[in-house]
FIBA-650845 format. One record per residue (C-alpha): residue number from 1; chain; x, y, z. Coordinates in steps of 0.001 Angstrom, whole numbers, plus 524288, in hexadecimal, padded with zeros to 5 digits. Example, Ala and Ser with C-alpha at 12.3 -4.5 7.8 and 13.67 -1.06 7.14 Angstrom:
<rec 1; 'A'; <8300C; 7EE6C; 81E78>>
<rec 2; 'A'; <83566; 7FBDC; 81BE4>>
***
This chain:
<rec 1; 'A'; <FD012; D6D74; F7679>>
<rec 2; 'A'; <FC1CC; D71B8; F74C5>>
<rec 3; 'A'; <FB768; D6D74; F7DDD>>
<rec 4; 'A'; <FAB31; D69E9; F7641>>
<rec 5; 'A'; <F9DAB; D6477; F784F>>
<rec 6; 'A'; <F9944; D58A4; F710F>>
<rec 7; 'A'; <F9107; D60A8; F6792>>
<rec 8; 'A'; <F9C67; D6A21; F6596>>
<rec 9; 'A'; <FA58B; D5EE4; F6294>>
<rec 10; 'A'; <F9B39; D5935; F5857>>
<rec 11; 'A'; <F9ADE; D669D; F5248>>
<rec 12; 'A'; <FA99B; D680B; F50B2>>
<rec 13; 'A'; <FAEFB; D5ACE; F4EED>>
<rec 14; 'A'; <FAF23; D54FC; F4027>>
<rec 15; 'A'; <FB918; D4D43; F388A>>
<rec 16; 'A'; <FC425; D566C; F3DE6>>
<rec 17; 'A'; <FC7D5; D544F; F4C01>>
<rec 18; 'A'; <FC2A1; D5DE8; F560E>>
<rec 19; 'A'; <FCA63; D5E7C; F6337>>
<rec 20; 'A'; <FC13C; D6040; F6E11>>
<rec 21; 'A'; <FBC7B; D5B26; F7BF3>>
<rec 22; 'A'; <FAFDF; D57C5; F805B>>
<rec 23; 'A'; <FA980; D5576; F8D30>>
<rec 24; 'A'; <F9F44; D4A72; F8CE5>>
<rec 25; 'A'; <F98B0; D4089; F94E4>>
<rec 26; 'A'; <F9908; D31D0; F91A5>>
<rec 27; 'A'; <F8B5C; D2CF5; F8F2C>>
<rec 28; 'A'; <F8FA0; D1FC9; F8B9B>>
<rec 29; 'A'; <F9BF9; D16B3; F87CF>>
<rec 30; 'A'; <F97DC; D0A98; F8034>>
<rec 31; 'A'; <FA19D; D0039; F7BDD>>
<rec 32; 'A'; <F9F45; CFBDC; F6D00>>
<rec 33; 'A'; <FA4C1; CF2B9; F637F>>
<rec 34; 'A'; <FA9F0; CF5EF; F54EC>>
<rec 35; 'A'; <FA603; CEC3B; F4A6C>>
<rec 36; 'A'; <FB440; CE660; F4B4B>>
<rec 37; 'A'; <FB1C0; CE34F; F59B2>>
<rec 38; 'A'; <FB9A9; CEEC1; F5FEF>>
<rec 39; 'A'; <FB40D; CF5B9; F6ACC>>
<rec 40; 'A'; <FB162; D045E; F6C93>>
<rec 41; 'A'; <FA9FB; D0E57; F756C>>
<rec 42; 'A'; <F9F79; D17A4; F72B6>>
<rec 43; 'A'; <F9E7F; D2293; F7BFB>>
<rec 44; 'A'; <F9261; D2B92; F7C12>>
<rec 45; 'A'; <F9706; D3939; F8027>>
<rec 46; 'A'; <F8D53; D4444; F83CA>>
<rec 47; 'A'; <F8DEF; D52C1; F88EB>>
<rec 48; 'A'; <F81C4; D5B41; F8C7E>>
<rec 49; 'A'; <F7E14; D5CC7; F7E24>>
<rec 50; 'A'; <F8359; D51DA; F7560>>
<rec 51; 'A'; <F896C; D446F; F74B4>>
<rec 52; 'A'; <F91CD; D3BCF; F6B5A>>
<rec 53; 'A'; <F9711; D2E09; F6B64>>
<rec 54; 'A'; <FA546; D2C06; F6B69>>
<rec 55; 'A'; <FABAC; D1D97; F66F5>>
<rec 56; 'A'; <FB872; D19DD; F6D79>>
<rec 57; 'A'; <FBFAA; D0F2E; F6645>>
<rec 58; 'A'; <FC635; D03EE; F6DDB>>
<rec 59; 'A'; <FD4B0; D084D; F6A3B>>
<rec 60; 'A'; <FD347; D1667; F7057>>
<rec 61; 'A'; <FD89D; D1832; F7C93>>
<rec 62; 'A'; <FCB2D; D1E53; F818A>>
<rec 63; 'A'; <FC55C; D116D; F7F46>>
<rec 64; 'A'; <FC765; D0B2E; F8D0D>>
<rec 65; 'A'; <FC6F8; D1805; F947E>>
<rec 66; 'A'; <FB900; D1B90; F8F3D>>
<rec 67; 'A'; <FB4D6; D0D56; F91AB>>
<rec 68; 'A'; <FB79F; D10BC; FA03B>>
<rec 69; 'A'; <FB0C5; D1E26; FA094>>
<rec 70; 'A'; <FA4CE; D1DEC; FAA43>>
<rec 71; 'A'; <F976E; D2049; FA644>>
<rec 72; 'A'; <F935F; D2E7B; FA444>>
<rec 73; 'A'; <FA1E1; D32EC; FA490>>
<rec 74; 'A'; <FA4DA; D415B; FA1A2>>
<rec 75; 'A'; <FB022; D4307; F9810>>
<rec 76; 'A'; <FB867; D4CB7; F901B>>
<rec 77; 'A'; <FBBA3; D471D; F8286>>
<rec 78; 'A'; <FC698; D4E30; F7B99>>
<rec 79; 'A'; <FCC9A; D4B1F; F6E48>>
<rec 80; 'A'; <FCB9A; D4CEE; F5FA4>>
<rec 81; 'A'; <FBD8E; D4B5E; F5B0C>>
<rec 82; 'A'; <FB829; D47A5; F4D84>>
<rec 83; 'A'; <FA9D2; D4600; F4943>>
<rec 84; 'A'; <FA57F; D3C88; F3E38>>
<rec 85; 'A'; <F97CF; D375F; F3AF5>>
<rec 86; 'A'; <F995D; D2E25; F4680>>
<rec 87; 'A'; <F9BAB; D3939; F5053>>
<rec 88; 'A'; <FA6F1; D3EAE; F585C>>
<rec 89; 'A'; <FB2D9; D37E0; F58C8>>
<rec 90; 'A'; <FBEAB; D3B0B; F6079>>
<rec 91; 'A'; <FCDBC; D3930; F5DBB>>
<rec 92; 'A'; <FD923; D3BC0; F679D>>
<rec 93; 'A'; <FD006; D3D3C; F7313>>
<rec 94; 'A'; <FCE6A; D39E9; F8138>>
<rec 95; 'A'; <FC45C; D3C19; F8CB7>>
<rec 96; 'A'; <FC5AA; D3FE2; F9A78>>
<rec 97; 'A'; <FBB56; D3FE3; FA605>>
<rec 98; 'A'; <FB605; D4DE7; FA71E>>
<rec 99; 'A'; <FB8BC; D544F; FB456>>
<rec 100; 'A'; <FAD9C; D580F; FBE3C>>
<rec 101; 'A'; <FADFE; D6602; FB9A3>>
<rec 102; 'A'; <FADA7; D6268; FAC2E>>
<rec 103; 'A'; <FA269; D589F; FAD5A>>
<rec 104; 'A'; <F9A78; D63D9; FB468>>
<rec 105; 'A'; <F9D31; D6CC4; FA7F5>>
<rec 106; 'A'; <F9879; D61D3; F9F66>>
<rec 107; 'A'; <F8B9C; D5F73; FA675>>
<rec 108; 'A'; <F8866; D6DD2; FA5B0>>
<rec 109; 'A'; <F850B; D6B10; F97AB>>
<rec 110; 'A'; <F85D1; D739F; F8BD5>>
<rec 111; 'A'; <F8177; D817D; F8FA9>>
<rec 112; 'A'; <F79AF; D849C; F82F1>>
<rec 113; 'A'; <F72B9; D76B9; F826E>>
<rec 114; 'A'; <F6FBE; D7950; F91AB>>
<rec 115; 'A'; <F6A80; D869A; F8FAE>>
<rec 116; 'A'; <F61B6; D80C6; F83CE>>
<rec 117; 'A'; <F5BDD; D7664; F8C54>>
<rec 118; 'A'; <F5834; D7FBD; F9648>>
<rec 119; 'A'; <F51C6; D8751; F8CCB>>
<rec 120; 'A'; <F4AA7; D7C27; F872B>>
<rec 121; 'A'; <F466D; D7716; F9516>>
<rec 122; 'A'; <F40C4; D8482; F9736>>
<rec 123; 'A'; <F396B; D8396; F8A6A>>
<rec 124; 'A'; <F3456; D7647; F8E7F>>
<rec 125; 'A'; <F2ED8; D7B6C; F9BEC>>
<rec 126; 'A'; <F2911; D87B2; F940E>>
<rec 127; 'A'; <F2176; D7F47; F894C>>
<rec 128; 'A'; <F1D3E; D74A2; F918E>>
<rec 129; 'A'; <F18E3; D7E9E; F9B7D>>
<rec 130; 'A'; <F1094; D856A; F9068>>
<rec 131; 'A'; <F07DC; D79C9; F8ECA>>
<rec 132; 'A'; <EFA36; D7D68; F9026>>
<rec 133; 'A'; <EF494; D700D; F928A>>
<rec 134; 'A'; <EF5AA; D6EE0; FA14F>>
<rec 135; 'A'; <EF772; D5FB2; FA0EF>>
<rec 136; 'A'; <F0355; D6087; F97C1>>
<rec 137; 'A'; <F08ED; D6C55; F9EEA>>
<rec 138; 'A'; <F08DF; D6586; FAB99>>
<rec 139; 'A'; <F0E07; D5911; FA566>>
<rec 140; 'A'; <F193A; D6091; F9FCC>>
<rec 141; 'A'; <F1B28; D6762; FAD28>>
<rec 142; 'A'; <F1B42; D5A77; FB408>>
<rec 143; 'A'; <F249A; D555B; FAB3E>>
<rec 144; 'A'; <F2E0B; D5F1F; FAC56>>
<rec 145; 'A'; <F2D40; D6024; FBB30>>
<rec 146; 'A'; <F30A2; D51A3; FBD96>>
<rec 147; 'A'; <F39A9; D4DE4; FB0BC>>
<rec 148; 'A'; <F3F96; D5B67; FAD1C>>
<rec 149; 'A'; <F4CDF; D5A75; FB15D>>
<rec 150; 'A'; <F4D80; D4D4E; FAC22>>
<rec 151; 'A'; <F477C; D51CF; F9F11>>
<rec 152; 'A'; <F5244; D5C7A; F9E27>>
<rec 153; 'A'; <F5E55; D52E8; F9E80>>
<rec 154; 'A'; <F5813; D498C; F9459>>
<rec 155; 'A'; <F5C5E; D482F; F85E3>>
<rec 156; 'A'; <F530A; D46FE; F7A75>>
<rec 157; 'A'; <F5B31; D3C28; F75DC>>
<rec 158; 'A'; <F67B2; D33CF; F7781>>
<rec 159; 'A'; <F6C71; D37F9; F6AC3>>
<rec 160; 'A'; <F67A0; D3EF2; F5E37>>
<rec 161; 'A'; <F615D; D4B78; F6415>>
<rec 162; 'A'; <F6148; D531C; F7026>>
<rec 163; 'A'; <F6989; D4795; F7688>>
<rec 164; 'A'; <F6EBF; D4F72; F81D8>>
<rec 165; 'A'; <F6C17; D52D1; F9001>>
<rec 166; 'A'; <F5F96; D5BFA; F8FA3>>
<rec 167; 'A'; <F5CCE; D58DC; F80C4>>
<rec 168; 'A'; <F4FC3; D5544; F8343>>
<rec 169; 'A'; <F4D1F; D630B; F892A>>
<rec 170; 'A'; <F51FA; D6911; F7C25>>
<rec 171; 'A'; <F49AA; D5F9D; F73EE>>
<rec 172; 'A'; <F3C44; D614E; F7AD3>>
<rec 173; 'A'; <F3DE1; D6FF5; F7B8E>>
<rec 174; 'A'; <F4051; D70D6; F6D99>>
<rec 175; 'A'; <F3530; D67FC; F6A62>>
<rec 176; 'A'; <F2C03; D702D; F7328>>
<rec 177; 'A'; <F300F; D7C9A; F6B63>>
<rec 178; 'A'; <F2CF7; D74D8; F5EA6>>
<rec 179; 'A'; <F1FF6; D701C; F64AA>>
<rec 180; 'A'; <F1C72; D7DBD; F686D>>
<rec 181; 'A'; <F1FB7; D83A4; F5ACB>>
<rec 182; 'A'; <F1780; D7859; F5417>>
<rec 183; 'A'; <F0C15; D7A14; F5C1E>>
<rec 184; 'A'; <F0BB5; D88A4; F57A1>>
<rec 185; 'A'; <F0AA9; D8469; F4961>>
<rec 186; 'A'; <F029C; D7813; F4B3F>>
<rec 187; 'A'; <EF91D; D7DE3; F5484>>
<rec 188; 'A'; <EF0B1; D70B7; F56E8>>
<rec 189; 'A'; <EFB04; D6B42; F5D1E>>
<rec 190; 'A'; <EFA33; D695E; F6C10>>
<rec 191; 'A'; <F0657; D70F3; F708C>>
<rec 192; 'A'; <F0406; D6D48; F7E45>>
<rec 193; 'A'; <F0469; D5E55; F7B57>>
<rec 194; 'A'; <F0FAA; D6110; F7245>>
<rec 195; 'A'; <F1839; D67FC; F7B4F>>
<rec 196; 'A'; <F15D7; D5DA4; F867B>>
<rec 197; 'A'; <F1830; D52DF; F7CD7>>
<rec 198; 'A'; <F24F5; D5876; F799B>>
<rec 199; 'A'; <F293A; D58C4; F87A6>>
<rec 200; 'A'; <F24FA; D4B50; F89AE>>
<rec 201; 'A'; <F2946; D456B; F7C8B>>
<rec 202; 'A'; <F36EB; D41C0; F80BE>>
<rec 203; 'A'; <F3532; D4130; F8F75>>
<rec 204; 'A'; <F3849; D3287; F8F52>>
<rec 205; 'A'; <F4642; D35BC; F8C0D>>
<rec 206; 'A'; <F488A; D3995; F9A60>>
<rec 207; 'A'; <F4C07; D2B2B; F9BEF>>
<rec 208; 'A'; <F5145; D2879; F8DEF>>
<rec 209; 'A'; <F5AD0; D3475; F8BDF>>
<rec 210; 'A'; <F5C8D; D3AAE; F9897>>
<rec 211; 'A'; <F69A5; D3F4F; FA061>>
<rec 212; 'A'; <F6D25; D3EAE; FADC8>>
<rec 213; 'A'; <F6CC0; D4B61; FB5A1>>
<rec 214; 'A'; <F7B83; D4D4A; FB254>>
<rec 215; 'A'; <F8272; D479E; FA57C>>
<rec 216; 'A'; <F8087; D4605; F9775>>
<rec 217; 'A'; <F7FD4; D367B; F973F>>
<rec 218; 'A'; <F71B5; D3229; F947E>>
<rec 219; 'A'; <F6F62; D2564; F9CB4>>
<rec 220; 'A'; <F669B; D1A56; F982E>>
<rec 221; 'A'; <F5A1D; D189D; F9F76>>
<rec 222; 'A'; <F5289; D0BAC; F9FBE>>
<rec 223; 'A'; <F454B; D11E4; F9D9C>>
<rec 224; 'A'; <F4A6D; D198E; F922B>>
<rec 225; 'A'; <F4FD5; D0D94; F8B87>>
<rec 226; 'A'; <F4431; D04B7; F8D9D>>
<rec 227; 'A'; <F38EA; D0D9E; F8AA7>>
<rec 228; 'A'; <F3E67; D19A1; F8384>>
<rec 229; 'A'; <F3A26; D2790; F8568>>
<rec 230; 'A'; <F2CCC; D277A; F7EEF>>
<rec 231; 'A'; <F26CF; D1CFB; F8824>>
<rec 232; 'A'; <F2D24; D23EC; F9379>>
<rec 233; 'A'; <F27EF; D308D; F8FBE>>
<rec 234; 'A'; <F1AD4; D2BED; F8DEF>>
<rec 235; 'A'; <F1B70; D2553; F9C4A>>
<rec 236; 'A'; <F210B; D320C; FA27A>>
<rec 237; 'A'; <F1706; D3AFC; F9C50>>
<rec 238; 'A'; <F0BE2; D31A4; F9FD3>>
<rec 239; 'A'; <F1066; D3094; FAE79>>
<rec 240; 'A'; <F115D; D3F22; FAF72>>
<rec 241; 'A'; <F04B0; D4128; FA8BD>>
<rec 242; 'A'; <EFE3A; D385D; FB31D>>
<rec 243; 'A'; <F05FC; D3EB0; FBDE8>>
<rec 244; 'A'; <EFFDC; D4BBE; FB95E>>
<rec 245; 'A'; <EF239; D4766; FB8A4>>
<rec 246; 'A'; <EF299; D43A6; FC665>>
<rec 247; 'A'; <EF286; D525D; FCAEA>>
<rec 248; 'A'; <EEA7C; D5718; FC037>>
<rec 249; 'A'; <EDFBE; D61EC; FC280>>
<rec 250; 'A'; <ED166; D5B23; FBF84>>
<rec 251; 'A'; <ED08C; D6641; FB509>>
<rec 252; 'A'; <ED973; D5F51; FAC5F>>
<rec 253; 'A'; <ED017; D5513; FAA86>>
<rec 254; 'A'; <EC6E5; D5F2E; FA388>>
<rec 255; 'A'; <ED1DE; D6370; F99D2>>
<rec 256; 'A'; <ED23C; D6124; F8B00>>
<rec 257; 'A'; <ED9C5; D5A05; F850D>>
<rec 258; 'A'; <ED703; D4FCF; F903E>>
<rec 259; 'A'; <EE2BB; D4BB3; F986B>>
<rec 260; 'A'; <EE46D; D3E02; F92A1>>
<rec 261; 'A'; <EE445; D43EA; F83F6>>
<rec 262; 'A'; <EEF32; D4C32; F88A7>>
<rec 263; 'A'; <EF617; D4183; F8E91>>
<rec 264; 'A'; <EF695; D383E; F83BF>>
<rec 265; 'A'; <EF9AD; D4221; F79A1>>
<rec 266; 'A'; <F05AB; D45CD; F8101>>
<rec 267; 'A'; <F09BA; D3803; F82F1>>
<rec 268; 'A'; <F0715; D3536; F73D4>>
<rec 269; 'A'; <F11C5; D406B; F704F>>
<rec 270; 'A'; <F1BAF; D3971; F7942>>
<rec 271; 'A'; <F192F; D2C0D; F73AD>>
<rec 272; 'A'; <F1825; D3095; F650F>>
<rec 273; 'A'; <F22E6; D3B07; F63D1>>
<rec 274; 'A'; <F2D20; D3282; F5C5C>>
<rec 275; 'A'; <F2305; D31FA; F51C1>>
<rec 276; 'A'; <F2426; D2392; F4D4E>>
<rec 277; 'A'; <F242E; D164B; F53EF>>
<rec 278; 'A'; <F3294; D1353; F4D9F>>
<rec 279; 'A'; <F377E; D1ED6; F5587>>
<rec 280; 'A'; <F3205; D1A2C; F61DE>>
<rec 281; 'A'; <F249F; D2066; F63C5>>
<rec 282; 'A'; <F1A79; D1782; F689F>>
<rec 283; 'A'; <F1059; D1E86; F6170>>
<rec 284; 'A'; <F0F03; D26FE; F557C>>
<rec 285; 'A'; <F0C2B; D35A6; F559C>>
<rec 286; 'A'; <EFD44; D36FF; F5681>>
<rec 287; 'A'; <EFADE; D4525; F590E>>
<rec 288; 'A'; <EFF92; D526A; F527E>>
<rec 289; 'A'; <F06A6; D553C; F5FA5>>
<rec 290; 'A'; <F0D9C; D478D; F5FBF>>
<rec 291; 'A'; <F11F3; D499E; F50F9>>
<rec 292; 'A'; <F16C8; D56CF; F542D>>
<rec 293; 'A'; <F1EBF; D5293; F604B>>
<rec 294; 'A'; <F253B; D480A; F5770>>
<rec 295; 'A'; <F29F9; D51BB; F4DBF>>
<rec 296; 'A'; <F2EDA; D5B18; F574F>>
<rec 297; 'A'; <F3611; D5173; F5D79>>
<rec 298; 'A'; <F3C36; D4C5E; F51AC>>
<rec 299; 'A'; <F3F13; D5A9A; F4CD4>>
<rec 300; 'A'; <F4606; D5EA0; F58C2>>
<rec 301; 'A'; <F4DE5; D516F; F58B7>>
<rec 302; 'A'; <F51D3; D52D5; F4BAA>>
<rec 303; 'A'; <F561F; D6038; F4B93>>
<rec 304; 'A'; <F5DD9; D5E73; F571F>>
<rec 305; 'A'; <F640E; D5380; F4F93>>
<rec 306; 'A'; <F67EF; D5CF5; F4540>>
<rec 307; 'A'; <F6DDF; D6611; F4D5D>>
<rec 308; 'A'; <F76AC; D5C46; F5469>>
<rec 309; 'A'; <F7A7D; D5667; F4662>>
<rec 310; 'A'; <F7F0A; D6336; F4153>>
<rec 311; 'A'; <F8724; D6446; F4D37>>
<rec 312; 'A'; <F8D41; D56D8; F4B54>>
<rec 313; 'A'; <F8C80; D525E; F3DE4>>
<rec 314; 'A'; <F985C; D51C6; F35E9>>
<rec 315; 'A'; <F97DF; D5A5B; F2953>>
<rec 316; 'A'; <F977F; D53D0; F1CBA>>
<rec 317; 'A'; <F970C; D5E9B; F139E>>
<rec 318; 'A'; <F94ED; D6D05; F15A6>>
<rec 319; 'A'; <F8725; D6D76; F1B01>>
<rec 320; 'A'; <F85FB; D5E4B; F1C55>>
<rec 321; 'A'; <F87ED; D5744; F28F2>>
<rec 322; 'A'; <F881F; D48A3; F2B26>>
<rec 323; 'A'; <F7B3E; D41BE; F2EBE>>
<rec 324; 'A'; <F79E3; D3FCE; F3CBE>>
<rec 325; 'A'; <F70E7; D350A; F4348>>
<rec 326; 'A'; <F64F9; D353E; F4442>>
<rec 327; 'A'; <F639B; D4031; F3916>>
<rec 328; 'A'; <F6083; D3AAD; F2C1A>>
<rec 329; 'A'; <F6A60; D4112; F23C7>>
<rec 330; 'A'; <F769D; D49E9; F22B8>>
<rec 331; 'A'; <F756C; D57B4; F28DA>>
<rec 332; 'A'; <F742E; D63A7; F1FCD>>
<rec 333; 'A'; <F76C6; D70BF; F2589>>
<rec 334; 'A'; <F6A1D; D77AF; F2769>>
<rec 335; 'A'; <F6635; D8335; F1F0F>>
<rec 336; 'A'; <F6903; D8FB8; F2782>>
<rec 337; 'A'; <F5CA1; D9750; F2BAF>>
<rec 338; 'A'; <F5A79; DA413; F2352>>
<rec 339; 'A'; <F5AB0; DB066; F2BD7>>
<rec 340; 'A'; <F4DC9; DB6E7; F2E95>>
<rec 341; 'A'; <F4A1A; DC27A; F2687>>
<rec 342; 'A'; <F4F46; DCBD1; F3056>>
<rec 343; 'A'; <F5C0B; DC5BA; F3260>>
<rec 344; 'A'; <F5E87; DC35D; F230C>>
<rec 345; 'A'; <F6BCA; DC8E4; F1F57>>
<rec 346; 'A'; <F66AF; DCE2E; F1279>>
<rec 347; 'A'; <F5C04; DD588; F19E5>>
<rec 348; 'A'; <F65E2; DDB18; F2270>>
<rec 349; 'A'; <F6E4F; DDF8B; F1729>>
<rec 350; 'A'; <F62F9; DE5DE; F105B>>
<rec 351; 'A'; <F5DE3; DECD0; F1D90>>
<rec 352; 'A'; <F6CE3; DF1B1; F2017>>
<rec 353; 'A'; <F6CF8; DF8B7; F128D>>
<rec 354; 'A'; <F697D; E075F; F13F9>>
<rec 355; 'A'; <F5C95; E0AC5; F0EA1>>
<rec 356; 'A'; <F5C94; E15C4; F0436>>
<rec 357; 'A'; <F5875; E2254; F0AEB>>
<rec 358; 'A'; <F4D56; E29D5; F04A4>>
<rec 359; 'A'; <F5154; E38A3; F0343>>
<rec 360; 'A'; <F479A; E41A7; F07DF>>
<rec 361; 'A'; <F40EA; E4954; EFC02>>
<rec 362; 'A'; <F3DF0; E56E7; EFE42>>
<rec 363; 'A'; <F315F; E59F9; F0214>>
<rec 364; 'A'; <F285F; E5F2A; EF75B>>
<rec 365; 'A'; <F222F; E6D16; EF92B>>
<rec 366; 'A'; <F13D9; E6AB9; EFD1B>>
<rec 367; 'A'; <F0AA0; E71F5; EF2D1>>
<rec 368; 'A'; <F0114; E79DA; EF9F1>>
<rec 369; 'A'; <EF480; E73F8; EFD13>>
<rec 370; 'A'; <EE906; E77F9; EF3FC>>
<rec 371; 'A'; <EDBB2; E777C; EF893>>
<rec 372; 'A'; <ED25A; E6D6C; EF197>>
<rec 373; 'A'; <ECA13; E784C; EEAF8>>
<rec 374; 'A'; <ED670; E7E48; EE48B>>
<rec 375; 'A'; <EDBCE; E70B2; EE08E>>
<rec 376; 'A'; <ECF5F; E6E3C; ED894>>
<rec 377; 'A'; <ED22B; E7A6E; ED1FB>>
<rec 378; 'A'; <EDFFC; E788E; ECF95>>
<rec 379; 'A'; <EDF3B; E6A4E; ECAEE>>
<rec 380; 'A'; <ED439; E6C81; EC185>>
<rec 381; 'A'; <EDA1A; E7636; EB880>>
<rec 382; 'A'; <EE6C1; E6C5C; EB7F5>>
<rec 383; 'A'; <EDCFC; E6130; EB2BB>>
<rec 384; 'A'; <ED64F; E6995; EAA4B>>
<rec 385; 'A'; <EE424; E6E95; EA3F7>>
<rec 386; 'A'; <EE8ED; E6013; EA35E>>
<rec 387; 'A'; <EDCD5; E5CB1; E9B9F>>
<rec 388; 'A'; <EDE83; E67D6; E92EF>>
<rec 389; 'A'; <EECEA; E63EB; E9037>>
<rec 390; 'A'; <EE90F; E55CC; E8AD4>>
<rec 391; 'A'; <EE4E6; E537D; E7D20>>
<rec 392; 'A'; <ED64A; E50ED; E7BA1>>
<rec 393; 'A'; <ED39F; E41DA; E78A9>>
<rec 394; 'A'; <EC4FB; E4152; E772D>>
<rec 395; 'A'; <EC44B; E3DAB; E857E>>
<rec 396; 'A'; <EC148; E45D6; E9034>>
<rec 397; 'A'; <EC6C2; E3E08; E9A91>>
***
């Protein structure tokens, strides 16, 4: 029986059953009721990079056993897996607790994802370290010093995009790369402000979508539930700014833009990054940096949703996959990238053809050089002879 991750299982399962086992941690187990009044269980199961929901009906032997599972249990599920528009489902399956060594292996996470997150964290440190404005540079360093470890184990969301341990690091690093690139095109943008805004825009999710030091189950936090990540992010950034300003050099009072202007512009990026009131922003984007941050955030989130959907969505027809929430329509396979000119197969084929070799012509014998005075004497009679050979037309020349 193949041992797969959740993502691999989503990629392989379809209408035909796939026999496999997966190691997961129980995030939640909720008892719900069908329209006819029959109870069933809804389990949310996660590993280091993905999660899914599994329903257990009352008539299955696993129903009672699952009800008795301790919170955040580590489990191995094995059976025949299918996938439809509602997600993964299992037939002829069972589960057991993981051993201590199996738990340790699971907690190490997916090697590829772990390597990517280390690379992304390094990019965050480099890009924030390159900020020229001493106030924004110092503020970012203070945030990383105080909250860096917590930040590195936070997800960007509970579902939809980057919903995994460390997902916020991936999201923020890619947004910073995009912000840097866009600032090179729209050169009037304040690149320092934009990079700092990317770092802080979702920092409130450390209370909304965080993970414990070990494990893949996102707990719920009262502050995250009652306030949400935007007000929490504004509050955290404001407190760090106040702490920083208590130990600033007097020369900062002479800097332009003014300290207070920098502070309020940064807080505005956090407050407005959802873009609209109906999506939770207490204010609308009112500066070029604010609108840029909003669209950079939205682009990276949507791009990640497409990547996940291509891996998980059932195929409806060749090149067409079923719509995945919250994307707006069925998925179509993207157009392949045309290779660069130097990698073009046609060009390579043409270059591989033998070029015709030009045969060396025998060197012509050089005529002996004639002095200029002699040339005139020789050329003149030839011209005179030529004129005499032509019939007279009445015109001299």
